C-alpha positions in Angstrom: -21.5 -57.3 11.9 -20.1 -56.6 15.5 -19.9 -53.2 16.9 -15.7 -53.9 16.5 -16.8 -54.7 12.4 -18.8 -51.6 11.6 -16.0 -48.9 13.6 -13.4 -50.6 11.4 -15.6 -49.9 8.2 -16.0 -46.3 8.9 -12.0 -46.4 10.0 -11.6 -47.7 6.2 -14.2 -45.3 4.8 -12.3 -42.0 6.4 -9.1 -43.1 6.0 -10.6 -43.2 1.8 -12.2 -40.3 2.0 -8.6 -38.4 3.9 -6.6 -40.0 0.8 -8.3 -37.6 -1.7 -8.2 -34.9 0.3 -5.8 -32.3 -0.9 -3.5 -30.2 1.8 -4.9 -26.9 3.2 -3.2 -24.7 1.6 -1.1 -21.5 3.7 -0.9 -18.4 1.4 -0.1 -16.1 4.3 2.4 -15.4 6.4 2.8 -16.1 10.3 0.8 -13.2 11.1 2.7 -13.3 14.9 5.8 -10.6 15.1 5.8 -7.1 13.5 2.9 -6.9 10.9 4.6 -4.4 8.3 8.2 -4.9 8.3 9.4 -3.0 5.2 6.6 -1.4 4.4 6.3 2.4 3.2 3.0 4.1 4.0 1.1 7.7 4.3 -1.5 8.3 7.2 -3.3 11.7 6.8 -5.0 13.5 9.8 -2.2 13.2 12.1 -1.8 16.6 13.7 -4.1 16.1 16.5 -2.5 14.4 19.4 -5.6 12.5 20.4 -6.2 11.8 16.8 -6.8 8.3 14.8 -3.9 9.1 12.1 -1.2 9.9 15.0 -2.1 6.7 16.6 -1.6 4.4 13.9 1.5 6.2 12.8 2.9 4.8 16.8 1.7 1.5 15.5 3.0 1.3 12.3 6.3 2.4 13.5 6.3 -0.2 15.9 5.2 -3.2 13.8 8.0 -2.5 11.4 7.8 -0.1 8.3 10.6 0.9 7.1 9.1 5.1 6.1 5.8 7.2 7.0 4.3 9.5 6.0 2.5 11.2 8.9 0.6 14.3 6.7 -2.4 17.1 8.1 -3.4 20.2 6.8 -2.4 21.5 10.1 1.2 21.6 11.4 0.5 23.1 15.1 2.0 19.2 16.0 3.4 17.8 13.2 6.8 18.2 13.8 7.0 17.1 17.3 5.0 13.8 16.5 7.5 13.5 13.9 10.3 13.8 16.0 8.9 11.7 19.2 8.1 8.5 16.4 12.1 8.7 15.4 13.4 8.9 18.9 11.0 5.7 19.5 11.7 3.6 16.6 15.2 4.9 15.5 14.9 2.6 12.4 12.0 4.0 10.5 11.8 6.8 8.3 9.1 9.4 9.3 8.7 12.8 6.9 6.1 15.0 8.5 4.6 17.1 5.6 1.4 19.7 5.8 -1.3 19.8 3.2 -5.0 19.1 2.3 -5.7 15.6 2.2 -8.6 17.1 -0.1 -6.7 18.9 -2.1 -5.0 16.9 -5.8 -1.6 18.7 -5.9 -0.7 17.6 -1.8 -2.1 14.2 -2.7 -0.3 13.8 -5.7 3.2 14.8 -4.3 3.6 12.9 -1.0 2.5 9.8 -3.1 4.9 11.0 -5.5 7.9 11.6 -2.8 7.6 8.3 -1.8 7.9 6.4 -5.4 10.3 8.4 -6.5 12.7 7.7 -2.8 11.0 4.5 -2.2 10.3 2.9 -5.4 7.4 2.1 -4.5 4.0 2.0 -1.5 2.2 -0.7 0.7 -0.5 1.6 2.2 -2.5 4.5 2.7 -4.5 5.6 5.5 -7.5 8.9 5.1 -7.9 9.5 8.8 -8.7 12.8 8.0 -12.1 14.1 9.3 -14.3 17.4 9.4 -16.3 17.5 12.1 -20.2 17.2 12.3 -22.6 20.1 12.0 -24.1 19.2 15.2 -27.7 19.5 16.4 -28.3 21.1 13.3 -31.4 19.3 11.4 -31.3 19.0 7.0 -33.5 22.5 6.5 -31.2 24.5 8.5 -27.7 23.5 7.2 -26.3 25.5 4.4 -25.4 23.8 1.1 -22.1 25.9 0.8 -21.6 23.5 4.3 -23.1 20.4 2.7 -20.5 20.5 0.1 -17.6 21.7 2.6 -18.2 18.2 4.4 -18.7 16.5 1.4 -15.1 17.5 -0.3 -13.3 17.2 3.1 -14.5 13.7 3.9 -15.5 12.2 0.3 -12.6 13.6 -2.0 -9.5 13.4 0.1 -10.9 9.4 0.1 -11.1 9.5 -3.8 -7.8 11.3 -3.9 -5.5 8.2 -2.1 -7.5 5.8 -4.3 -6.5 7.7 -6.9 -3.1 8.2 -6.3 -2.6 5.8 -4.1 -3.4 2.8 -6.5 -1.4 3.4 -9.0 1.9 3.9 -6.6 1.2 0.0 -5.3 1.1 -0.9 -9.3 4.1 -0.5 -9.3 6.7 -3.7 -8.8 10.6 -2.6 -6.8 13.4 -4.9 -6.0 12.1 -4.7 -1.8 8.0 -5.0 -3.5 8.2 -7.7 -7.0 4.4 -7.6 -7.0 2.4 -5.0 -6.7 -0.7 -4.7 -3.9 -1.1 -2.8 -0.9 -3.8 -1.4 1.6 -5.7 1.8 1.6 -7.7 2.4 4.3 -10.5 5.5 4.7 -12.1 7.1 7.6 -15.9 6.4 7.3 -17.7 6.3 10.5 -20.6 4.5 12.2 -22.9 7.2 10.9 -22.2 6.3 7.5 -24.1 3.0 8.4 -26.7 3.7 10.8 -28.9 7.2 10.7 -28.8 8.8 13.9 -25.0 8.7 14.4 -24.4 12.4 12.9 -25.5 15.3 11.0 -27.1 14.9 7.4 -24.0 16.2 5.7 -21.8 14.1 7.8 -23.2 11.2 7.6 -24.1 11.0 3.2 -20.2 11.9 3.7 -19.1 8.6 5.4 -22.4 6.7 3.7 -20.0 7.8 -0.2 -16.7 6.6 1.5 -18.0 3.5 2.3 -19.6 3.0 -1.1 -15.9 4.9 -3.0 -14.1 2.2 -1.6 -16.4 -0.5 -2.7 -16.5 0.3 -6.0 -13.0 1.2 -6.0 -12.2 -2.6 -4.5 -14.0 -4.1 -7.8 -12.2 -1.9 -9.7 -9.0 -2.4 -9.0 -10.3 -5.8 -9.1 -7.0 -8.5 -9.9 -4.0 -5.6 -8.4 -3.8 -7.0 -5.2 -4.8 -3.4 -3.8 -7.6 -3.8 -1.0 -9.7 -1.1 -0.3 -11.5 -0.5 3.2 -13.7 2.1 4.8 -13.2 1.7 8.3 -16.0 3.1 10.7 -15.6 4.0 14.7 -18.1 4.9 16.9 -17.7 7.5 19.8 -14.3 7.9 19.9 -12.4 10.2 22.3 -10.5 12.3 19.3 -9.4 15.8 18.7 -12.9 16.6 17.3 -14.9 14.8 20.2 -12.4 16.1 22.7 -15.1 18.9 23.9 -17.8 16.6 24.6 -15.4 14.8 26.4 -14.5 17.8 28.8 -18.0 19.2 29.3 -18.9 15.4 30.3 -16.0 15.1 32.9 -16.7 19.2 34.0 -20.7 18.0 34.7 -19.1 14.8 36.2 -21.0 12.4 33.9 -18.7 11.1 31.4 -19.7 7.4 32.5 -22.5 8.4 30.3 -20.7 8.7 27.1 -21.2 5.7 25.1 -24.7 4.3 26.9 -26.4 2.9 24.0 -24.0 0.9 22.5 -23.3 -2.7 24.4 -19.9 -1.9 25.7 -21.9 0.7 27.2 -17.9 3.5 26.9 -16.7 5.4 24.6 -13.9 4.4 22.4 -10.2 5.4 22.1 -8.6 6.1 19.2 -5.2 3.3 20.3 -8.7 0.9 19.8 -9.5 2.0 16.5 -5.6 2.4 15.3 -5.3 -1.5 16.5 -8.0 -2.2 13.6 -6.5 0.0 11.1 -2.9 -2.2 11.7 -4.8 -5.1 11.1 -6.2 -3.9 7.8 -2.9 -3.0 6.6 -0.9 -6.1 7.6 -1.1 -9.4 6.1 -3.6 -10.6 9.0 -6.1 -9.2 6.9 -5.2 -10.3 3.4 -8.8 -11.3 2.7 -10.3 -8.7 3.7 -11.3 -6.7 1.2 -14.4 -3.9 0.5 -15.8 -3.9 3.8 -16.8 -1.5 5.8 -15.8 -2.5 8.9 -17.4 -1.1 12.2 -15.2 -0.2 15.5 -18.1 0.9 17.4 -18.4 -1.2 20.6 -21.6 -2.7 18.8 -23.4 -0.1 17.6 -24.0 -1.0 14.8 -25.1 -4.2 15.7 -28.8 -3.2 16.9 -31.6 -1.0 17.2 -30.8 1.1 19.6 -32.1 -0.3 23.1 -32.2 2.0 26.3 -29.9 1.5 28.6 -30.2 -0.7 31.4 -33.3 -2.6 29.6 -31.6 -6.1 29.8 -30.8 -5.7 33.9 
C-alpha cells in the first residue's frame, strides 16, 4: 500500500469518527460584555474605603447589576459610598444598609427587602471580616475572644447561606429559573497554617467547609456556594501593617513569601468575586478559591532561594 493509500484510509477513518460526534453544547452565554446584567446582589463589609466589599460593589455596578445593597455594621462611609456608586453608575439602584452580618434579624431583613422590591435575589457576597488576634499564640487567647471571632467570621457566612439561598430559589418574570451565587470570604489562613492566629484560621476553615457542605445540600437548585481565600491584601484590616512598613521604608518586603513577592489589592480580589458571581463561573461550585499570589500553592520558600 502506498503512502497516499495510507493517508486516504486514515482520512476515511477520521470522517467515520466525526460523523458520530455530537456537536459541542454551549450552555453559558458569551462571557464578553457586562457579566451581571439585571442581577440583584447584596454585599456586606462595604464600609472600609480599602475593602474588598466596596471594590466588589463598584465592579458589580460597572457590570450591569440592577440593584446592589452595600452593607456593614459600621456606617461612617456607607452613605458616601452609596452616593459615589450612584453617580458613577446612574442606571444602578444602590442602597446602603447598616447591620451586623452575624445578626440573623439584620441579614433576614435585607434579603427580605431585596425580594420584596425586586422579586428575586441573584448574589450575596460576605466580605465581613474580624481581625486576627495577631501574634497571640493559642494558649494566650481567651475563650471569649475565640468565640467572638467564630461569631463574626463563621456565623455571618452561615446566615448568608441560610437566608439568601431561600430567596434565590424564588422565580420571577425577570428570573424565570432559580439559582444564584453565594460567596463567603474565607482566607488563605483557612487553607494553610501560618497565615493567621488559631481563632482566625479555625473560623476561616469553618467558612470553607460550610460553603462546600452547603453546595451539596443545595444540589439541584442551581445555587453555587464558593469560599474566597485572599492572601495578604491591603485592606482596612491590614492598613496598619502597610502603614508601618511604609514609614520604615520596607514596604517591598510585604508579601515576599509568595511567588509574586508582593501583597495584593482589594481590586484584584474583587475581580475574582465578580467572576464567581457571574456566568463565567457557572460550573464552579463548592470551591475554596485562593487569591494569594501563589502562597498556598507551596510550602514556604526562603526569598531569593532560586535566584
